[in-house]
N, CA, C and O atoms as a GROMACS GRO file, in nm:
protein
  164
    1MET      N    1  -2.112  -0.912  -1.639
    1MET     CA    2  -2.140  -0.938  -1.501
    1MET      C    3  -2.062  -1.072  -1.485
    1MET      O    4  -2.078  -1.167  -1.562
    2LYS      N    5  -1.971  -1.072  -1.370
    2LYS     CA    6  -1.906  -1.186  -1.336
    2LYS      C    7  -1.984  -1.251  -1.207
    2LYS      O    8  -2.013  -1.185  -1.107
    3ASN      N    9  -2.012  -1.383  -1.223
    3ASN     CA   10  -2.068  -1.454  -1.118
    3ASN      C   11  -1.968  -1.551  -1.038
    3ASN      O   12  -1.943  -1.664  -1.082
    4PHE      N   13  -1.917  -1.509  -0.932
    4PHE     CA   14  -1.823  -1.602  -0.852
    4PHE      C   15  -1.896  -1.641  -0.715
    4PHE      O   16  -1.958  -1.565  -0.642
    5VAL      N   17  -1.874  -1.768  -0.700
    5VAL     CA   18  -1.952  -1.811  -0.563
    5VAL      C   19  -1.848  -1.783  -0.450
    5VAL      O   20  -1.734  -1.831  -0.449
    6ASN      N   21  -1.900  -1.698  -0.356
    6ASN     CA   22  -1.825  -1.651  -0.228
    6ASN      C   23  -1.715  -1.580  -0.265
    6ASN      O   24  -1.617  -1.577  -0.191
    7GLY      N   25  -1.718  -1.508  -0.396
    7GLY     CA   26  -1.604  -1.425  -0.458
    7GLY      C   27  -1.482  -1.510  -0.492
    7GLY      O   28  -1.375  -1.450  -0.496
    8SER      N   29  -1.482  -1.630  -0.516
    8SER     CA   30  -1.388  -1.713  -0.552
    8SER      C   31  -1.360  -1.710  -0.702
    8SER      O   32  -1.453  -1.737  -0.778
    9ARG      N   33  -1.244  -1.680  -0.748
    9ARG     CA   34  -1.205  -1.691  -0.902
    9ARG      C   35  -1.200  -1.841  -0.921
    9ARG      O   36  -1.253  -1.880  -1.025
   10SER      N   37  -1.148  -1.932  -0.843
   10SER     CA   38  -1.165  -2.073  -0.875
   10SER      C   39  -1.298  -2.126  -0.903
   10SER      O   40  -1.315  -2.227  -0.972
   11SER      N   41  -1.389  -2.061  -0.852
   11SER     CA   42  -1.545  -2.110  -0.899
   11SER      C   43  -1.559  -2.093  -1.047
   11SER      O   44  -1.611  -2.180  -1.118
   12SER      N   45  -1.507  -1.971  -1.095
   12SER     CA   46  -1.523  -1.952  -1.244
   12SER      C   47  -1.471  -2.077  -1.314
   12SER      O   48  -1.538  -2.120  -1.408
   13LYS      N   49  -1.354  -2.141  -1.278
   13LYS     CA   50  -1.325  -2.270  -1.341
   13LYS      C   51  -1.431  -2.365  -1.333
   13LYS      O   52  -1.453  -2.432  -1.434
   14TYR      N   53  -1.509  -2.385  -1.222
   14TYR     CA   54  -1.608  -2.499  -1.222
   14TYR      C   55  -1.731  -2.434  -1.326
   14TYR      O   56  -1.803  -2.514  -1.387
   15TYR      N   57  -1.745  -2.320  -1.339
   15TYR     CA   58  -1.851  -2.296  -1.432
   15TYR      C   59  -1.802  -2.295  -1.561
   15TYR      O   60  -1.888  -2.317  -1.646
   16VAL      N   61  -1.683  -2.275  -1.603
   16VAL     CA   62  -1.624  -2.315  -1.745
   16VAL      C   63  -1.629  -2.453  -1.761
   16VAL      O   64  -1.677  -2.488  -1.869
   17ASP      N   65  -1.590  -2.550  -1.680
   17ASP     CA   66  -1.598  -2.686  -1.695
   17ASP      C   67  -1.759  -2.726  -1.729
   17ASP      O   68  -1.786  -2.814  -1.810
   18ILE      N   69  -1.851  -2.658  -1.664
   18ILE     CA   70  -1.982  -2.705  -1.684
   18ILE      C   71  -2.000  -2.658  -1.848
   18ILE      O   72  -2.039  -2.736  -1.935
   19LEU      N   73  -1.968  -2.530  -1.871
   19LEU     CA   74  -1.975  -2.490  -2.015
   19LEU      C   75  -1.908  -2.598  -2.122
   19LEU      O   76  -1.967  -2.635  -2.224
   20LYS      N   77  -1.793  -2.638  -2.088
   20LYS     CA   78  -1.728  -2.734  -2.179
   20LYS      C   79  -1.821  -2.856  -2.193
   20LYS      O   80  -1.844  -2.900  -2.305
   21GLU      N   81  -1.874  -2.911  -2.084
   21GLU     CA   82  -1.957  -3.026  -2.087
   21GLU      C   83  -2.072  -2.996  -2.186
   21GLU      O   84  -2.097  -3.070  -2.281
   22ARG      N   85  -2.141  -2.880  -2.155
   22ARG     CA   86  -2.258  -2.852  -2.248
   22ARG      C   87  -2.227  -2.846  -2.387
   22ARG      O   88  -2.306  -2.888  -2.472
   23TYR      N   89  -2.105  -2.793  -2.416
   23TYR     CA   90  -2.069  -2.764  -2.558
   23TYR      C   91  -2.033  -2.905  -2.603
   23TYR      O   92  -2.085  -2.938  -2.709
   24ALA      N   93  -1.961  -2.989  -2.547
   24ALA     CA   94  -1.937  -3.119  -2.588
   24ALA      C   95  -2.055  -3.215  -2.625
   24ALA      O   96  -2.048  -3.300  -2.714
   25LYS      N   97  -2.167  -3.191  -2.545
   25LYS     CA   98  -2.286  -3.277  -2.545
   25LYS      C   99  -2.383  -3.195  -2.658
   25LYS      O  100  -2.495  -3.236  -2.689
   26GLY      N  101  -2.329  -3.086  -2.707
   26GLY     CA  102  -2.420  -3.027  -2.812
   26GLY      C  103  -2.548  -2.925  -2.775
   26GLY      O  104  -2.640  -2.886  -2.847
   27GLU      N  105  -2.520  -2.898  -2.645
   27GLU     CA  106  -2.635  -2.834  -2.593
   27GLU      C  107  -2.630  -2.675  -2.610
   27GLU      O  108  -2.730  -2.605  -2.595
   28ILE      N  109  -2.512  -2.629  -2.642
   28ILE     CA  110  -2.490  -2.512  -2.671
   28ILE      C  111  -2.392  -2.480  -2.791
   28ILE      O  112  -2.302  -2.562  -2.809
   29THR      N  113  -2.398  -2.384  -2.864
   29THR     CA  114  -2.309  -2.364  -2.994
   29THR      C  115  -2.186  -2.305  -2.941
   29THR      O  116  -2.177  -2.259  -2.827
   30GLU      N  117  -2.081  -2.307  -3.036
   30GLU     CA  118  -1.953  -2.260  -3.023
   30GLU      C  119  -1.953  -2.120  -2.990
   30GLU      O  120  -1.877  -2.079  -2.902
   31ASN      N  121  -2.039  -2.037  -3.058
   31ASN     CA  122  -2.064  -1.891  -3.030
   31ASN      C  123  -2.119  -1.869  -2.881
   31ASN      O  124  -2.073  -1.779  -2.811
   32GLU      N  125  -2.209  -1.946  -2.840
   32GLU     CA  126  -2.286  -1.946  -2.705
   32GLU      C  127  -2.177  -1.979  -2.610
   32GLU      O  128  -2.172  -1.910  -2.508
   33TYR      N  129  -2.090  -2.071  -2.625
   33TYR     CA  130  -1.974  -2.122  -2.530
   33TYR      C  131  -1.879  -2.011  -2.511
   33TYR      O  132  -1.844  -1.974  -2.399
   34SER      N  133  -1.834  -1.954  -2.631
   34SER     CA  134  -1.749  -1.835  -2.621
   34SER      C  135  -1.786  -1.723  -2.556
   34SER      O  136  -1.706  -1.660  -2.487
   35GLN      N  137  -1.921  -1.685  -2.575
   35GLN     CA  138  -1.977  -1.563  -2.500
   35GLN      C  139  -1.985  -1.596  -2.359
   35GLN      O  140  -1.953  -1.510  -2.277
   36MET      N  141  -2.024  -1.708  -2.323
   36MET     CA  142  -2.049  -1.731  -2.181
   36MET      C  143  -1.915  -1.734  -2.109
   36MET      O  144  -1.900  -1.675  -2.002
   37LYS      N  145  -1.809  -1.810  -2.173
   37LYS     CA  146  -1.687  -1.838  -2.107
   37LYS      C  147  -1.630  -1.684  -2.093
   37LYS      O  148  -1.578  -1.655  -1.985
   38GLU      N  149  -1.635  -1.595  -2.186
   38GLU     CA  150  -1.569  -1.460  -2.178
   38GLU      C  151  -1.642  -1.391  -2.056
   38GLU      O  152  -1.569  -1.327  -1.980
   39LYS      N  153  -1.779  -1.398  -2.028
   39LYS     CA  154  -1.840  -1.350  -1.924
   39LYS      C  155  -1.782  -1.391  -1.783
   39LYS      O  156  -1.761  -1.317  -1.688
   40LEU      N  157  -1.764  -1.522  -1.792
   40LEU     CA  158  -1.698  -1.576  -1.659
   40LEU      C  159  -1.574  -1.540  -1.626
   40LEU      O  160  -1.549  -1.533  -1.506
   41GLN      N  161  -1.476  -1.512  -1.719
   41GLN     CA  162  -1.340  -1.476  -1.692
   41GLN      C  163  -1.308  -1.326  -1.650
   41GLN      O  164  -1.192  -1.291  -1.626
   0.00000   0.00000   0.00000
């Protein structure tokens, strides 16, 4: 399932940026990051 605010694909970039931050902080694992990123694209 893809979640886009107002149907904008550019919004997915925003969500990927959040994922990158969470991964960098150690809040999510590499596997979780990869899975979530794939769902957003």
